[in-house]
MOPAC internal coordinates of N, CA, C and O (Angstrom, degrees):
PM7 1SCF
backbone

  N    0.0000 0     0.00 0     0.00 0    0    0    0
  C    1.4465 1     0.00 0     0.00 0    1    0    0
  C    1.5241 1   108.63 1     0.00 0    2    1    0
  O    1.2310 1   121.59 1   -39.15 1    3    2    1
  N    1.3146 1   114.56 1   140.85 1    3    2    1
  C    1.4637 1   122.31 1   176.36 1    5    3    2
  C    1.5255 1   107.27 1  -122.21 1    6    5    3
  O    1.2310 1   120.75 1   -48.59 1    7    6    5
  N    1.3198 1   116.16 1   131.41 1    7    6    5
  C    1.4637 1   121.27 1   176.35 1    9    7    6
  C    1.5182 1   109.08 1  -125.11 1   10    9    7
  O    1.2310 1   120.68 1   -46.12 1   11   10    9
  N    1.3257 1   116.30 1   133.88 1   11   10    9
  C    1.4629 1   121.78 1   176.57 1   13   11   10
  C    1.5184 1   109.27 1  -131.62 1   14   13   11
  O    1.2310 1   121.07 1   -25.69 1   15   14   13
  N    1.3208 1   115.57 1   154.31 1   15   14   13
  C    1.4633 1   120.52 1   177.79 1   17   15   14
  C    1.5218 1   108.86 1  -154.29 1   18   17   15
  O    1.2310 1   121.22 1   -30.99 1   19   18   17
  N    1.3148 1   115.27 1   149.01 1   19   18   17
  C    1.4651 1   121.80 1   176.77 1   21   19   18
  C    1.5212 1   107.95 1  -147.88 1   22   21   19
  O    1.2310 1   121.29 1   -24.90 1   23   22   21
  N    1.3271 1   115.13 1   155.10 1   23   22   21
  C    1.4659 1   120.70 1   177.68 1   25   23   22
  C    1.5208 1   108.93 1  -142.75 1   26   25   23
  O    1.2310 1   120.80 1   -30.44 1   27   26   25
  N    1.3036 1   116.08 1   149.56 1   27   26   25
  C    1.4628 1   121.58 1  -177.35 1   29   27   26
  C    1.5255 1   112.24 1   -60.25 1   30   29   27
  O    1.2310 1   119.90 1   147.70 1   31   30   29
  N    1.3215 1   117.79 1   -32.30 1   31   30   29
  C    1.4673 1   120.59 1  -177.33 1   33   31   30
  C    1.5315 1   113.25 1  -101.92 1   34   33   31
  O    1.2310 1   119.84 1  -167.72 1   35   34   33
  N    1.3178 1   117.92 1    12.28 1   35   34   33
  C    1.4666 1   122.50 1   179.50 1   37   35   34
  C    1.5257 1   109.31 1   -82.74 1   38   37   35
  O    1.2310 1   119.81 1   -50.88 1   39   38   37
  N    1.3116 1   117.97 1   129.12 1   39   38   37
  C    1.4604 1   121.31 1  -179.20 1   41   39   38
  C    1.5247 1   112.74 1   -72.93 1   42   41   39
  O    1.2310 1   119.78 1   156.89 1   43   42   41
  N    1.3222 1   118.02 1   -23.11 1   43   42   41
  C    1.4577 1   121.70 1  -176.61 1   45   43   42
  C    1.5211 1   112.98 1   -94.71 1   46   45   43
  O    1.2310 1   119.95 1   132.26 1   47   46   45
  N    1.3365 1   117.69 1   -47.74 1   47   46   45
  C    1.4700 1   122.12 1  -175.62 1   49   47   46
  C    1.5263 1   110.05 1  -123.63 1   50   49   47
  O    1.2310 1   120.99 1  -103.88 1   51   50   49
  N    1.3281 1   115.71 1    76.12 1   51   50   49
  C    1.4689 1   121.36 1  -178.35 1   53   51   50
  C    1.5247 1   111.75 1   -75.82 1   54   53   51
  O    1.2310 1   121.01 1   -17.70 1   55   54   53
  N    1.3230 1   115.67 1   162.30 1   55   54   53
  C    1.4559 1   122.93 1   172.96 1   57   55   54
  C    1.5247 1   106.85 1  -101.95 1   58   57   55
  O    1.2310 1   120.81 1   -54.00 1   59   58   57
  N    1.3113 1   116.06 1   126.00 1   59   58   57
  C    1.4633 1   121.38 1   178.25 1   61   59   58
  C    1.5223 1   107.60 1  -105.10 1   62   61   59
  O    1.2310 1   120.53 1   -46.18 1   63   62   61
  N    1.3286 1   116.58 1   133.82 1   63   62   61
  C    1.4577 1   119.85 1  -178.90 1   65   63   62
  C    1.5161 1   110.89 1  -144.10 1   66   65   63
  O    1.2310 1   121.25 1   -14.93 1   67   66   65
  N    1.3143 1   115.21 1   165.07 1   67   66   65
  C    1.4621 1   121.27 1  -179.36 1   69   67   66
  C    1.5283 1   110.00 1   -67.57 1   70   69   67
  O    1.2310 1   120.24 1   -19.60 1   71   70   69
  N    1.3404 1   117.15 1   160.40 1   71   70   69
  C    1.4774 1   119.78 1   176.67 1   73   71   70
  C    1.5310 1   112.02 1   -56.93 1   74   73   71
  O    1.2310 1   119.85 1   141.03 1   75   74   73
  N    1.3345 1   117.89 1   -38.97 1   75   74   73
  C    1.4629 1   120.67 1   178.64 1   77   75   74
  C    1.5225 1   110.69 1   -59.06 1   78   77   75
  O    1.2310 1   120.37 1   130.77 1   79   78   77
  N    1.3385 1   116.90 1   -49.23 1   79   78   77
  C    1.4641 1   120.11 1  -179.44 1   81   79   78
  C    1.5271 1   110.80 1   -63.51 1   82   81   79
  O    1.2310 1   120.01 1   139.46 1   83   82   81
  N    1.3049 1   117.58 1   -40.54 1   83   82   81
  C    1.4642 1   120.68 1  -179.30 1   85   83   82
  C    1.5272 1   111.15 1   -59.80 1   86   85   83
  O    1.2310 1   120.19 1   145.67 1   87   86   85
  N    1.3259 1   117.24 1   -34.33 1   87   86   85
  C    1.4660 1   121.51 1  -179.29 1   89   87   86
  C    1.5193 1   114.00 1   -87.70 1   90   89   87
  O    1.2310 1   119.95 1   144.76 1   91   90   89
  N    1.3252 1   117.71 1   -35.24 1   91   90   89
  C    1.4650 1   121.10 1  -168.83 1   93   91   90
  C    1.5269 1   115.19 1  -105.78 1   94   93   91
  O    1.2310 1   120.03 1   138.56 1   95   94   93
  N    1.3103 1   117.55 1   -41.44 1   95   94   93
  C    1.4691 1   120.55 1  -173.86 1   97   95   94
  C    1.5199 1   108.85 1  -149.49 1   98   97   95
  O    1.2310 1   120.75 1  -111.72 1   99   98   97
  N    1.2860 1   116.17 1    68.28 1   99   98   97
  C    1.4559 1   122.13 1  -172.60 1  101   99   98
  C    1.5313 1   112.89 1   -71.48 1  102  101   99
  O    1.2310 1   121.18 1   -47.48 1  103  102  101
  N    1.3262 1   115.35 1   132.52 1  103  102  101
  C    1.4639 1   120.93 1   175.27 1  105  103  102
  C    1.5172 1   107.88 1   -80.07 1  106  105  103
  O    1.2310 1   120.17 1   -60.66 1  107  106  105
  N    1.3187 1   117.28 1   119.34 1  107  106  105
  C    1.4614 1   122.21 1  -177.54 1  109  107  106
  C    1.5253 1   112.16 1   -92.39 1  110  109  107
  O    1.2310 1   120.34 1   146.32 1  111  110  109
  N    1.3449 1   116.96 1   -33.68 1  111  110  109
  C    1.4676 1   119.83 1   176.71 1  113  111  110
  C    1.5197 1   109.94 1  -156.59 1  114  113  111
  O    1.2310 1   121.55 1   -22.00 1  115  114  113
  N    1.3214 1   114.64 1   158.00 1  115  114  113
  C    1.4574 1   121.76 1  -179.37 1  117  115  114
  C    1.5197 1   107.98 1  -149.49 1  118  117  115
  O    1.2310 1   120.45 1   -44.05 1  119  118  117
  N    1.3333 1   116.75 1   135.95 1  119  118  117
  C    1.4665 1   120.75 1   173.25 1  121  119  118
  C    1.5174 1   108.57 1  -140.65 1  122  121  119
  O    1.2310 1   121.27 1   -32.87 1  123  122  121
  N    1.3329 1   115.17 1   147.13 1  123  122  121
  C    1.4600 1   120.28 1  -178.56 1  125  123  122
  C    1.5243 1   109.27 1  -146.82 1  126  125  123
  O    1.2310 1   121.50 1   -38.42 1  127  126  125
  N    1.3189 1   114.74 1   141.58 1  127  126  125
  C    1.4537 1   122.22 1   175.61 1  129  127  126
  C    1.5253 1   107.70 1  -124.78 1  130  129  127
  O    1.2310 1   120.20 1   -52.51 1  131  130  129
  N    1.3408 1   117.22 1   127.49 1  131  130  129
  C    1.4589 1   123.27 1   178.19 1  133  131  130
  C    1.5245 1   107.93 1  -119.77 1  134  133  131
  O    1.2310 1   120.96 1   -49.76 1  135  134  133
  N    1.3292 1   115.77 1   130.24 1  135  134  133
  C    1.4590 1   121.46 1   179.56 1  137  135  134
  C    1.5253 1   108.41 1  -124.13 1  138  137  135
  O    1.2310 1   120.71 1   -48.09 1  139  138  137
  N    1.3363 1   116.25 1   131.91 1  139  138  137
  C    1.4605 1   122.06 1   179.44 1  141  139  138
  C    1.5159 1   108.27 1  -128.31 1  142  141  139
  O    1.2310 1   120.43 1   -46.78 1  143  142  141
  N    1.3409 1   116.78 1   133.22 1  143  142  141
  C    1.4602 1   121.02 1   176.42 1  145  143  142
  C    1.5134 1   111.72 1   158.69 1  146  145  143
  O    1.2310 1   120.88 1   -20.88 1  147  146  145
  N    1.3252 1   115.92 1   159.12 1  147  146  145
  C    1.4633 1   122.12 1   178.16 1  149  147  146
  C    1.5281 1   112.24 1    54.92 1  150  149  147
  O    1.2310 1   120.23 1  -141.90 1  151  150  149
  N    1.3398 1   117.17 1    38.10 1  151  150  149
  C    1.4547 1   120.89 1   178.20 1  153  151  150
  C    1.5079 1   114.57 1    73.78 1  154  153  151
  O    1.2310 1   120.21 1  -163.18 1  155  154  153
  N    1.3227 1   117.20 1    16.82 1  155  154  153
  C    1.4694 1   121.01 1  -178.65 1  157  155  154
  C    1.5220 1   111.00 1  -133.50 1  158  157  155
  O    1.2310 1   121.28 1   -27.35 1  159  158  157
  N    1.3034 1   115.16 1   152.65 1  159  158  157
  C    1.4495 1   122.13 1   168.55 1  161  159  158
  C    1.5289 1   106.15 1  -133.24 1  162  161  159
  O    1.2310 1   120.39 1   -51.89 1  163  162  161
  N    1.3139 1   116.86 1   128.11 1  163  162  161
  C    1.4583 1   120.15 1   179.03 1  165  163  162
  C    1.5216 1   109.60 1  -133.01 1  166  165  163
  O    1.2310 1   121.67 1   -23.61 1  167  166  165
  N    1.3185 1   114.42 1   156.39 1  167  166  165
  C    1.4633 1   119.19 1   175.82 1  169  167  166
  C    1.5142 1   108.95 1  -141.69 1  170  169  167
  O    1.2310 1   121.53 1   -24.19 1  171  170  169
  N    1.3072 1   114.68 1   155.81 1  171  170  169
  C    1.4585 1   122.37 1   169.22 1  173  171  170
  C    1.5237 1   106.23 1  -141.34 1  174  173  171
  O    1.2310 1   120.85 1   -39.25 1  175  174  173
  N    1.3133 1   115.98 1   140.75 1  175  174  173
  C    1.4604 1   119.47 1  -178.93 1  177  175  174
  C    1.5185 1   110.68 1  -145.68 1  178  177  175
  O    1.2310 1   121.52 1   -27.47 1  179  178  177
  N    1.3205 1   114.70 1   152.53 1  179  178  177
  C    1.4546 1   122.24 1   179.42 1  181  179  178
  C    1.5217 1   108.61 1  -134.30 1  182  181  179
  O    1.2310 1   121.19 1   -47.30 1  183  182  181
  N    1.3269 1   115.33 1   132.70 1  183  182  181
  C    1.4572 1   121.90 1   178.50 1  185  183  182
  C    1.5251 1   109.00 1  -125.54 1  186  185  183
  O    1.2310 1   120.17 1   -48.58 1  187  186  185
  N    1.3258 1   117.27 1   131.42 1  187  186  185
  C    1.4581 1   122.76 1   174.51 1  189  187  186
  C    1.5289 1   107.22 1  -102.85 1  190  189  187
  O    1.2310 1   120.40 1   -59.23 1  191  190  189
  N    1.3378 1   116.84 1   120.77 1  191  190  189
  C    1.4619 1   122.40 1  -176.48 1  193  191  190
  C    1.5282 1   109.61 1  -118.79 1  194  193  191
  O    1.2310 1   121.04 1   -43.11 1  195  194  193
  N    1.3238 1   115.61 1   136.89 1  195  194  193
  C    1.4632 1   122.95 1   177.86 1  197  195  194
  C    1.5320 1   107.59 1  -106.16 1  198  197  195
  O    1.2310 1   120.20 1   -64.34 1  199  198  197
  N    1.3292 1   117.23 1   115.66 1  199  198  197
  C    1.4563 1   122.16 1  -177.05 1  201  199  198
  C    1.5333 1   109.75 1   -94.50 1  202  201  199
  O    1.2310 1   120.73 1   -62.77 1  203  202  201
  N    1.3258 1   116.21 1   117.23 1  203  202  201
  C    1.4706 1   123.47 1   177.93 1  205  203  202
  C    1.5336 1   113.35 1    52.05 1  206  205  203
  O    1.2310 1   119.97 1  -156.68 1  207  206  205
  N    1.3216 1   117.67 1    23.32 1  207  206  205
  C    1.4540 1   120.78 1  -179.64 1  209  207  206
  C    1.5138 1   113.74 1    67.85 1  210  209  207
  O    1.2310 1   119.91 1  -166.50 1  211  210  209
  N    1.3469 1   117.78 1    13.50 1  211  210  209
  C    1.4570 1   121.48 1  -175.22 1  213  211  210
  C    1.5278 1   113.38 1  -115.26 1  214  213  211
  O    1.2310 1   120.24 1   150.74 1  215  214  213
  N    1.3135 1   117.15 1   -29.26 1  215  214  213
  C    1.4612 1   119.54 1  -175.91 1  217  215  214
  C    1.5186 1   109.61 1  -146.25 1  218  217  215
  O    1.2310 1   120.76 1   -44.48 1  219  218  217
  N    1.3252 1   116.16 1   135.52 1  219  218  217
  C    1.4566 1   120.85 1   176.01 1  221  219  218
  C    1.5164 1   109.19 1  -108.76 1  222  221  219
  O    1.2310 1   121.04 1   -36.05 1  223  222  221
  N    1.3371 1   115.62 1   143.95 1  223  222  221
  C    1.4492 1   118.31 1   173.65 1  225  223  222
  C    1.5155 1   109.85 1  -142.30 1  226  225  223
  O    1.2310 1   121.24 1   -23.65 1  227  226  225
  N    1.3052 1   115.24 1   156.35 1  227  226  225
  C    1.4591 1   123.04 1  -178.51 1  229  227  226
  C    1.5177 1   108.66 1  -105.17 1  230  229  227
  O    1.2310 1   120.95 1   -50.42 1  231  230  229
  N    1.3224 1   115.78 1   129.58 1  231  230  229
  C    1.4654 1   121.46 1   174.72 1  233  231  230
  C    1.5263 1   107.34 1  -114.01 1  234  233  231
  O    1.2310 1   120.46 1   -52.50 1  235  234  233
  N    1.3182 1   116.73 1   127.50 1  235  234  233
  C    1.4630 1   121.29 1   177.42 1  237  235  234
  C    1.5226 1   109.37 1  -119.34 1  238  237  235
  O    1.2310 1   121.21 1   -30.26 1  239  238  237
  N    1.3213 1   115.30 1   149.74 1  239  238  237
  C    1.4587 1   121.57 1  -179.64 1  241  239  238
  C    1.5258 1   107.78 1  -149.09 1  242  241  239
  O    1.2310 1   120.84 1   -35.08 1  243  242  241
  N    1.3173 1   115.99 1   144.92 1  243  242  241
  C    1.4609 1   120.27 1   174.92 1  245  243  242
  C    1.5204 1   108.98 1  -153.71 1  246  245  243
  O    1.2310 1   121.32 1   -26.08 1  247  246  245
  N    1.3369 1   115.08 1   153.92 1  247  246  245
  C    1.4457 1   120.05 1   178.55 1  249  247  246
  C    1.5140 1   109.64 1  -161.87 1  250  249  247
  O    1.2310 1   121.07 1   -13.24 1  251  250  249
  N    1.3333 1   115.55 1   166.76 1  251  250  249
  C    1.4589 1   120.97 1  -179.39 1  253  251  250
  C    1.5243 1   109.08 1  -141.59 1  254  253  251
  O    1.2310 1   121.15 1   -44.60 1  255  254  253
  N    1.3134 1   115.41 1   135.40 1  255  254  253
  C    1.4569 1   123.15 1   176.16 1  257  255  254
  C    1.5219 1   107.28 1  -112.05 1  258  257  255
  O    1.2310 1   120.53 1   -51.56 1  259  258  257
  N    1.3351 1   116.60 1   128.44 1  259  258  257
  C    1.4646 1   121.66 1  -177.50 1  261  259  258
  C    1.5252 1   109.63 1  -117.14 1  262  261  259
  O    1.2310 1   120.90 1   -48.48 1  263  262  261
  N    1.3246 1   115.89 1   131.52 1  263  262  261
  C    1.4604 1   120.56 1   177.17 1  265  263  262
  C    1.5208 1   108.52 1   -72.81 1  266  265  263
  O    1.2310 1   121.14 1   -44.39 1  267  266  265
  N    1.3455 1   115.43 1   135.61 1  267  266  265
  C    1.4662 1   118.55 1   178.41 1  269  267  266
  C    1.5114 1   111.54 1  -116.09 1  270  269  267
  O    1.2310 1   120.10 1   180.00 1  271  270  269

């Protein structure tokens, strides 16, 4: 399993984004977990986005690929 994370205010693992995103829909944090084994690869990730500096929301995504 591999896990990664970054945050906009983290001194070590910052999030870099375009000027448009920085102004309109800034990514505040991101984390992802990838697991490989037993003929499968799966991931799950979570992104925290700040829209126009007025509202934050969490987007989550996950999926699995199976060898056939």
